[in-house]
N, C-alpha and C positions, 0 to 999 in steps of 0.2 A: 530378436529383443530389441526393444526400443532404447535409444542412448538416454542418459539421464540429464536431467537439466534442473537447477536450483534457481529458484526464484524468491529473491528477498524483499520483504517490504518494511523499511523504516519508518517511525512517527516522529513528532515533534521532539519528544522528550531528549531524543538523542541528537536531533538535529540543533536543538538550542544551544548543547554543550560543544565548544570548538573540540575540547579534548576528547570528548565521548565520539563525537563523530570522525575524528581522525584517527581512533584506536578503531571503530567499527570498521573504517577503509583498510586498515591494515588487516584486519581479521577477512574482510570481504575479499580483499586481493590474494588471499590465500588458498581461497577455496578454489579445487581443481575443476577442470572441466565446462562447459558453458554454462552462462548464468546471466541474471537479469536483476536490476536492482530498481523497484520502485519507491518513491519517497513522499511522504506527506508535506507539510508546511513546517510550521513552528509558530514560537511567539513574535515572531517580527511580524508578520502580516496583520495580527491582531492589536499588537502595539503600536504600528502606525495607524490604524484604524481609530484606535482610542485617542492618539494626536490628533487626529482630525475630528476628532467628535463624533464617529461612528462608532455604535455600540456593538460588538459583534453578538451573534445569535445563534444559539445551538439548539437543536431538538433531537433528542436520541442519539447524539453524538454526530450530528451532521450539522454543517453550516450552512445557514441561510445566507444566500448569495444574489444580494441586489445588484445593481449597476456598479455602483461606487467601490461595493466589495469586489466585485470582479476586477476591477481596474487594479486594485490592492494584491489581490492573490493571484493574479496573474504574474504580475513584477515579482513577487518574492518566490512562488512555486517554479514557473516556468523561466523565470530570469537569473536570480540571485542564487537561490539554492540549488537548482539544476546546476547551473554552470559552476560553482564552487564544489559540487560534489564530483562533476565529470573533471576538473581539474586536480583534484586531490587524488581521483582514481588514476588518473595519467601518471601522477608522481610515484605511483606504486606498480608502473609498468601494465594496468589495467587499460587498454584501449578503447575505452568509455565514449557512446555516443549519447548525448542529452537528446531526450524526445520530449515533444508534448505530443499530444495526439493529432494535431494538425500537421505535425511533419510527415510528410510522406503520406499522409492521411493513414496514419497506422492505426488510431484508434478513432472512429468516428461515433458520437453519442446523440442521442435525443433529449431535448429538453422536458425535463419531467412535468409532468399534467398537473396542475392545482386540482388537488383534492381537499382533504381536511387541512393542509397547511400549504402555502404558498413557498415552496424553496428558493423563487426567482432561476437565476442562471444554473440552474445544476443538470447535470447530465445523467442520463441513464443509459447503460449500456446492455447490449442482446447480444446473441450468440453471434450475429453477423457484424458488430461493432469491430472486431479485432482482426487487422489483416495480419493473420499468422504466418502466411506466406513470406510477406517482407521480413519480419520478426525472424524467421528462421534463416533468410537469406544474410540477414546482420550476422547471426551466429555462425553461420556456416563462413563467414570471411574472418572470423575471429574477433567480432565486436562485442561488447557488453554494452546493451540497450540500459538506458538510466531514465525511467519514466517518472515525468510529474504528474500532478493532479487536473492538470488543464487539458481538456480536449475540445473538439469542436463538432458543430453539427452538418458540415459540409455546405452550408449557405452563407459561409462568412461570419457565423457567431461562435465566439469561444464560449465553454462552458466549465462548471468546477465539478468534479468527481471526485468521490471520497477514493483517495488513494487503496484503502483495503479492496474495494469493488474494484479498483483496476488491477490491482494484481491478482484477485481472484480471476478475473474475466481472462486476462491474458494467460494465467495458468490453464484455463479450460480450454482456450481456444488453441493452446500448444500440444495438450494432452494427447492429441491424435500422433503427434511425431515422436514426442517424448514420454519418458516415465517421469512424470513433474514430481519434487518436493516442493512445496509452499511454505516458505517461514515468514510468519509475523513477528518481527522484533521490535520490541521498545523496551521499556527502563525497567520493565518488572522479570522475575525469573520465569513467569507464564501466568496461568490463571490462576488467582489465590482466593483462598476462603477467607483469608483476611487480608486486606491491603496494607496492612500496617507491618505485616511478617512475610517477609520474602522467603521464608522457608514454608509457608502453607500453600506449596504448589500443589495442585491437582494433576497428576501424572497423566491422566487420560479422562477423555470426555467424550462420551456418545450422545446420539441426539436426546435420549431420556435424560441423562445427567443435565444437558443444556438447559432444557424446559423448567427442569426443577430447581436450578441456579438461578434462572432468569424470574421465576416467578418467587423465589427467596428475596430477591434484589443482591444477591451476591455478585452476578454478572448484571451491570449496568453501563449506561453513558458510552463512552467510547469503545467499549469491549462489546456492546452489542452488535455495531455493524462488524468489526472484528470478526465475530463467531458465526455471524450469519452468512458472512462471505466464505469462510472456511467451510462450513458445512455445505454450504451451496456447491463448492468446487470440489469437494469429496464426491458429491452425489453426479457429480458430471465429469468423470474421467481422471481427475489429478489422484496421484498415488498416495500422497502424504500432507499432511498439513500438520506445522509445529509452529507453537507460540513460545517464544524463548526471550531472553534478554539479549540485547544485540551487541553486549559485549562478552557474552559466554555462550556463544553459538556451538563452540566446539565441546561443551561440557553438558552431562547427563540431566542435570535439574531443568526440566522443561514441560510443557503441556503438550502431548501428542491426541490429535483428535481422531476418531473413529466414528462409523456411522452406528454401529450396534455391538 
């Protein structure tokens, strides 16, 4: 029987609130067994861009990353946000190790080719992108890896990769060694039929449900890459995917995904 591994991904809505982030850190510190944290950005990068006269651009929940944007998100994601999280975890006796993909060559991406949209310096991941052996060694040492959304291409170029994609890719890569539960945590209780009603959680979603919810517009924007990555993870060996509120990870009200 494979040992259990829990991977949690948190998004900007939690990161933007110091109180919420510290509460999540407390809850995460109480999760037993090997675990990994993946984090996105927050409003800080977009606010700095606005102050510099750079308009953030998003398409289907994904950020367009030109050269100026890459510099800013690298500072916020791999620098300020990552290290603040690591320090907060250390204060809770979680021996965290902050990582970009470039550190230890742990995740190597490929610059997304230009098709209908030029996403700029955005990195795509493949099955070979994640160094699962190194991550396994970190876990065996009792370390808790904390991944930001910045990767590299192996030729000196940093790339911005959607944090949901990173979480799903790490989960898939480690599923050969672990029974992986992947948790996408944000500021809602799960996938909602009505975004204004936190009680309208859809308890279970399969692929057919997802197609209908997407067609109807109930699932849109930033939820699209989250669910795309979630179902991809399930199809490639991840045991369980859960979408839940970051401050209620021990509660029942959440969305569980399944293939059928």
